[in-house]
C-alpha positions as CSV (number, residue, x, y, z in Angstrom):
1,X,15.1,9.5,1.3
2,X,17.1,10.8,4.2
3,X,19.8,8.4,5.4
4,X,20.2,9.9,8.8
5,X,20.1,7.3,11.6
6,X,19.1,9.0,14.8
7,X,21.0,7.7,17.8
8,X,18.9,5.4,19.9
9,X,19.4,3.4,23.1
10,X,19.5,-0.2,21.9
11,X,19.3,-1.6,25.4
12,X,19.8,-5.3,25.9
13,X,21.0,-7.2,22.9
14,X,18.3,-9.5,21.6
15,X,18.5,-13.2,21.6
16,X,18.1,-15.8,18.8
17,X,18.0,-14.3,15.4
18,X,18.9,-10.9,17.0
19,X,21.9,-12.2,18.8
20,X,25.0,-10.1,18.4
21,X,23.1,-7.0,17.2
22,X,25.4,-4.0,17.2
23,X,25.3,-0.8,19.1
24,X,24.8,2.4,17.1
25,X,28.5,2.8,16.4
26,X,28.8,-0.8,15.1
27,X,26.1,-1.3,12.5
28,X,25.8,-3.7,9.6
29,X,25.3,-2.2,6.2
30,X,22.3,-3.4,4.2
31,X,21.4,-2.1,0.7
32,X,17.6,-1.7,0.2
33,X,16.0,-1.2,-3.2
34,X,12.7,0.2,-4.1
35,X,11.0,2.6,-6.5
36,X,10.6,6.2,-5.1
37,X,7.4,7.8,-4.0
38,X,5.4,4.6,-3.6
39,X,2.9,4.2,-0.7
40,X,4.1,0.7,0.3
41,X,7.7,2.0,0.9
42,X,6.5,4.5,3.6
43,X,7.7,2.1,6.4
44,X,11.3,2.7,5.2
45,X,10.9,6.4,5.7
46,X,9.2,6.0,9.0
47,X,11.9,3.7,10.2
48,X,14.6,6.1,9.2
49,X,13.0,9.1,10.9
50,X,12.4,7.0,14.0
51,X,15.9,5.6,14.2
52,X,14.7,2.0,14.1
53,X,17.3,0.6,11.8
54,X,20.0,1.2,14.4
55,X,17.9,-0.5,17.0
56,X,18.3,-3.8,15.2
57,X,21.9,-3.2,14.2
58,X,21.4,-2.2,10.6
59,X,22.9,0.7,8.6
60,X,20.7,1.0,5.5
61,X,21.5,2.6,2.2
62,X,18.8,3.0,-0.4
63,X,18.9,2.4,-4.1
64,X,16.0,3.5,-6.1
65,X,14.9,2.6,-9.6
66,X,12.3,4.1,-12.0
67,X,10.6,0.7,-12.6
68,X,10.8,-2.9,-11.6
69,X,12.7,-4.3,-14.7
70,X,15.9,-2.3,-14.1
71,X,15.6,-2.9,-10.4
72,X,15.6,-6.7,-10.9
73,X,18.4,-6.5,-13.5
74,X,20.5,-4.7,-10.9
75,X,20.2,-7.7,-8.5
76,X,22.3,-9.8,-10.8
77,X,25.2,-7.5,-10.2
78,X,24.6,-7.5,-6.4
79,X,23.6,-3.8,-6.4
80,X,21.1,-4.4,-3.6
81,X,20.4,-6.9,-0.9
82,X,16.7,-6.7,0.0
83,X,13.8,-4.5,-1.0
84,X,10.4,-4.3,-2.5
85,X,9.0,-4.4,-6.0
86,X,5.9,-5.1,-8.0
87,X,4.7,-8.7,-8.4
88,X,5.6,-8.8,-12.1
89,X,9.2,-8.0,-11.6
90,X,9.3,-10.2,-8.6
91,X,8.3,-13.2,-10.7
92,X,10.6,-12.2,-13.4
93,X,13.4,-12.0,-10.9
94,X,12.6,-15.4,-9.6
95,X,12.7,-16.9,-13.1
96,X,15.9,-15.2,-14.1
97,X,17.9,-14.8,-11.0
98,X,16.3,-16.9,-8.3
99,X,15.1,-13.8,-6.3
100,X,13.0,-14.8,-3.4
101,X,9.7,-13.3,-2.4
102,X,9.7,-13.2,1.5
103,X,6.5,-11.2,2.1
104,X,4.0,-8.8,0.6
105,X,4.3,-5.0,0.7
106,X,0.6,-4.2,0.1
107,X,-2.4,-5.2,-2.0
108,X,-2.1,-2.9,-5.1
109,X,-5.2,-4.3,-6.9
110,X,-7.2,-1.0,-6.7
111,X,-4.1,1.1,-7.3
112,X,-3.3,-0.4,-10.8
113,X,-5.8,1.0,-13.2
114,X,-6.9,1.6,-16.7
115,X,-7.8,5.3,-17.0
116,X,-9.2,7.5,-19.7
117,X,-9.5,11.2,-20.5
118,X,-12.9,12.6,-19.4
119,X,-13.7,13.6,-23.0
120,X,-13.9,9.9,-24.0
121,X,-14.5,8.0,-20.7
122,X,-18.3,8.1,-20.7
123,X,-18.5,6.4,-24.1
124,X,-16.1,3.7,-22.9
125,X,-18.1,3.2,-19.7
126,X,-21.3,2.9,-21.7
127,X,-19.7,0.4,-24.1
128,X,-16.4,-0.9,-22.8
129,X,-16.0,-3.1,-25.9
130,X,-15.6,0.1,-27.9
131,X,-12.1,0.3,-26.6
132,X,-11.2,-2.1,-29.4
133,X,-9.1,-0.4,-32.0
134,X,-7.8,2.2,-29.5
135,X,-4.2,2.8,-28.3
136,X,-3.4,2.3,-24.6
137,X,-0.3,3.9,-23.1
138,X,1.2,1.6,-20.5
139,X,4.5,0.3,-19.1
140,X,4.9,-3.2,-20.4
141,X,5.9,-6.1,-18.1
142,X,4.3,-4.4,-15.2
143,X,1.5,-4.8,-12.8
144,X,-0.2,-2.0,-14.7
145,X,-0.2,-4.1,-17.9
146,X,-1.5,-7.0,-15.8
147,X,-4.5,-5.0,-14.6
148,X,-5.2,-3.6,-18.1
149,X,-5.3,-7.0,-19.7
150,X,-7.6,-8.3,-16.9
151,X,-10.0,-5.4,-17.6
152,X,-9.9,-6.1,-21.3
153,X,-10.6,-9.8,-20.7
154,X,-13.5,-8.9,-18.4
155,X,-15.0,-6.9,-21.2
156,X,-14.5,-9.6,-23.8
157,X,-11.9,-7.6,-25.7
158,X,-8.9,-9.5,-27.0
159,X,-5.6,-7.8,-26.3
160,X,-4.8,-8.0,-30.0
161,X,-7.7,-5.7,-30.7
162,X,-5.9,-2.7,-29.0
163,X,-2.5,-1.2,-29.5
164,X,-0.2,-1.1,-26.5
165,X,2.2,1.8,-26.5
166,X,5.1,1.2,-24.1
167,X,6.1,4.2,-22.1
168,X,7.4,4.7,-18.5
169,X,4.9,6.2,-16.1
170,X,6.2,9.8,-16.2
171,X,6.0,9.7,-20.1
172,X,2.4,8.5,-19.8
173,X,1.4,11.4,-17.6
174,X,3.1,13.8,-20.0
175,X,1.4,12.3,-23.0
176,X,-2.1,12.2,-21.5
177,X,-1.7,15.8,-20.2
178,X,-0.7,16.9,-23.7
179,X,-3.6,14.9,-25.3
180,X,-1.1,12.7,-27.1
181,X,-3.2,9.8,-25.9
182,X,-6.5,9.3,-24.1
183,X,-6.3,5.9,-22.4
184,X,-3.6,4.7,-20.1
185,X,-2.6,2.0,-17.7
186,X,-1.0,3.5,-14.6
187,X,-0.5,2.8,-10.9
188,X,-0.8,5.0,-7.8
189,X,0.2,7.7,-7.2
190,X,0.2,8.3,-11.0
191,X,-3.5,7.5,-11.0
192,X,-4.1,10.5,-8.7
193,X,-2.0,12.8,-10.9
194,X,-4.1,11.9,-14.0
195,X,-7.3,12.5,-12.0
196,X,-6.2,15.9,-10.6
197,X,-4.0,17.3,-13.4
198,X,-4.9,15.6,-16.6
199,X,-8.7,15.6,-16.6
200,X,-8.9,11.8,-16.5
201,X,-10.6,9.2,-14.3
202,X,-10.8,5.5,-13.5
203,X,-12.2,3.2,-16.2
204,X,-11.3,-0.1,-14.5
205,X,-9.0,-1.3,-11.8
206,X,-7.3,-4.6,-11.1
207,X,-9.7,-5.0,-8.2
208,X,-12.7,-4.4,-10.5
209,X,-11.4,-7.2,-12.9
210,X,-10.6,-9.6,-10.1
211,X,-6.9,-9.3,-10.7
212,X,-5.0,-9.5,-7.3
213,X,-1.9,-7.3,-7.6
214,X,0.4,-7.8,-4.6
215,X,3.7,-6.0,-4.1
216,X,6.6,-8.2,-3.1
217,X,9.2,-8.0,-0.4
218,X,12.3,-9.6,-2.0
219,X,15.8,-10.7,-1.3
220,X,18.7,-11.9,-3.4
221,X,19.1,-15.6,-2.9
222,X,22.8,-15.5,-2.1
223,X,22.3,-12.7,0.4
224,X,19.5,-14.6,2.1
225,X,21.6,-17.8,2.4
226,X,24.5,-15.9,3.8
227,X,22.7,-13.5,6.1
228,X,19.3,-14.9,7.2
229,X,19.3,-13.1,10.5
230,X,19.8,-9.7,8.7
231,X,16.9,-10.5,6.4
232,X,14.8,-11.2,9.5
233,X,15.8,-7.9,11.1
234,X,15.0,-6.0,7.9
235,X,11.5,-7.5,7.8
236,X,11.0,-6.7,11.5
237,X,11.8,-3.0,10.8
238,X,9.4,-2.9,7.8
239,X,6.6,-4.6,9.8
240,X,7.1,-2.2,12.7
241,X,6.5,0.7,10.2
242,X,3.3,-1.0,9.0
243,X,2.0,-1.3,12.6
244,X,3.1,2.2,13.5
245,X,1.3,3.7,10.5
246,X,-1.9,2.0,11.4
247,X,-1.8,3.2,15.0
248,X,-0.7,6.7,14.1
249,X,-2.7,7.4,10.9
250,X,-2.7,11.2,11.0
251,X,1.1,11.5,11.5
252,X,1.7,8.7,9.0
253,X,-0.2,10.7,6.4
254,X,1.9,13.7,7.1
255,X,5.0,11.6,6.7
256,X,3.7,10.2,3.4
257,X,3.5,13.7,2.0
258,X,7.1,14.4,3.1
259,X,8.3,11.0,1.7
260,X,6.6,11.7,-1.7
261,X,8.1,15.2,-1.8
262,X,11.6,13.7,-1.4
263,X,10.8,11.5,-4.4
264,X,9.7,14.5,-6.4
265,X,6.0,13.8,-6.3
266,X,3.4,16.2,-5.0
267,X,0.3,14.6,-3.6
268,X,-3.0,16.1,-2.5
269,X,-4.8,15.4,0.8
270,X,-7.5,13.5,-1.1
271,X,-4.9,11.4,-2.8
272,X,-3.2,10.6,0.5
273,X,-6.5,9.4,1.9
274,X,-6.9,7.2,-1.1
275,X,-3.5,5.7,-0.7
276,X,-4.3,4.6,2.9
277,X,-7.9,3.5,2.0
278,X,-7.2,1.6,-1.2
279,X,-4.0,-0.2,-0.5
280,X,-4.1,-2.7,2.4
281,X,-0.9,-3.6,4.1
282,X,-0.1,-6.6,6.2
283,X,1.1,-7.0,9.8
284,X,3.3,-9.9,11.0
285,X,0.3,-12.1,11.8
286,X,-1.3,-11.3,8.5
287,X,1.9,-12.0,6.6
288,X,2.1,-15.4,8.2
289,X,-1.5,-16.1,7.3
290,X,-1.2,-15.3,3.6
291,X,2.1,-17.2,3.4
292,X,0.8,-20.3,5.1
293,X,0.7,-23.4,2.9
294,X,-1.8,-25.3,5.0
295,X,-3.7,-26.6,1.9
296,X,-0.8,-27.0,-0.5
297,X,-0.7,-23.4,-1.9
298,X,-0.7,-20.2,0.1
299,X,-2.6,-17.1,-0.9
300,X,0.7,-15.6,-2.0
301,X,1.5,-18.7,-4.1
302,X,-1.9,-18.3,-5.8
303,X,-1.5,-14.6,-6.5
304,X,2.0,-14.9,-7.9
305,X,1.1,-18.0,-9.9
306,X,-1.6,-15.9,-11.7
307,X,1.0,-13.2,-12.4
308,X,3.4,-15.8,-13.8
309,X,0.7,-17.2,-16.1
310,X,0.1,-13.7,-17.4
311,X,3.8,-13.3,-18.1
312,X,3.9,-16.5,-20.0
313,X,0.9,-15.4,-22.0
314,X,2.5,-12.2,-23.1
315,X,5.8,-13.9,-24.0
316,X,7.9,-12.4,-21.2
317,X,9.1,-15.9,-20.2
318,X,8.6,-19.3,-21.7
319,X,7.6,-21.2,-18.5
320,X,6.2,-20.0,-15.2
321,X,8.5,-20.7,-12.2
322,X,7.0,-22.9,-9.4
323,X,6.1,-20.6,-6.6
324,X,7.3,-23.3,-4.2
325,X,10.8,-22.5,-5.4
326,X,10.8,-18.8,-4.7
327,X,8.0,-17.8,-2.2
328,X,9.8,-18.4,1.1
329,X,8.2,-17.8,4.5
330,X,11.3,-18.7,6.3
331,X,12.4,-15.2,7.2
332,X,9.0,-14.0,8.2
333,X,8.7,-17.0,10.5
334,X,12.1,-16.2,12.0
335,X,10.7,-12.9,13.0
336,X,7.7,-14.6,14.6
337,X,9.8,-17.2,16.4
338,X,12.1,-14.7,18.1
339,X,10.2,-13.3,21.1
340,X,12.0,-10.0,21.2
341,X,12.2,-9.5,17.5
342,X,8.5,-10.2,17.1
343,X,7.8,-7.7,19.9
344,X,9.8,-5.1,18.1
345,X,8.0,-5.8,14.8
346,X,4.6,-5.5,16.4
347,X,5.3,-2.5,18.6
348,X,4.9,-4.7,21.7
349,X,8.4,-4.1,23.0
């Protein structure tokens, strides 16, 4: 991702959580972590191209990771401040390091899938239980594994009846392309790569199996405690990108192609359309709605509690953390409560 911050006229310094925001020559560094070439991270790219970080007094640096597990481990060393990750690493980070989930990046349920080579897929579609005894290539401790296990459960196939082969996503694509495996658990945009270049197709998605797979906006707990106003500004920039992409769809799609190219991923026009169609994002109002604990547990609490139960069931951790301890709507509410920051986040300024 480009780190150029275009000069922008900041105008009046905002009040409340935005008080004291710096001019373009006096910005506050913030280290943002994510995994490259993922649809939900497009707002970072849009914000950088538009110069929005400087408008809220932030000077971002970006640290990328090939998967969620090393991303979360890096938080222990303070290698990043805020960012986004999958729901599985977000829960793992909460249990191990107290990492807070402060919002949702997107709904990835339809983007996490069990896929199969076209030579075998029809037989599996006709009789899904015939997958018993087969090997499934997947990345363990991931949302991909969560979706795969949900599909198996839907078909009445015990996870012990298949062999899970742990590979990273690029290794899976190489293996399926070389016919060193026929069945794989992957997430977008790798799903499109297998469709278009490895003669494979969808067998089952998380959405098919009723497994909600949210992506998580996260923050290190010590950083959040020391810099709540910076966390709110970060969220405001991300949300502005979400709003802008919805209102400028054609240009946003062009920027997604550019963003993926910078991450070393080629994506077809059809795949770009799928990204926007299959992976809902959330505006400020929608974030507050899914984070609201009006009846004890919010939607986000329920989604991540299910993820936590999955992680306990596969032995990733012994006990599920209480979502009340790590799902925190404070910083999203800070954005909403500040009139000018909320206007910035919703393109109403």
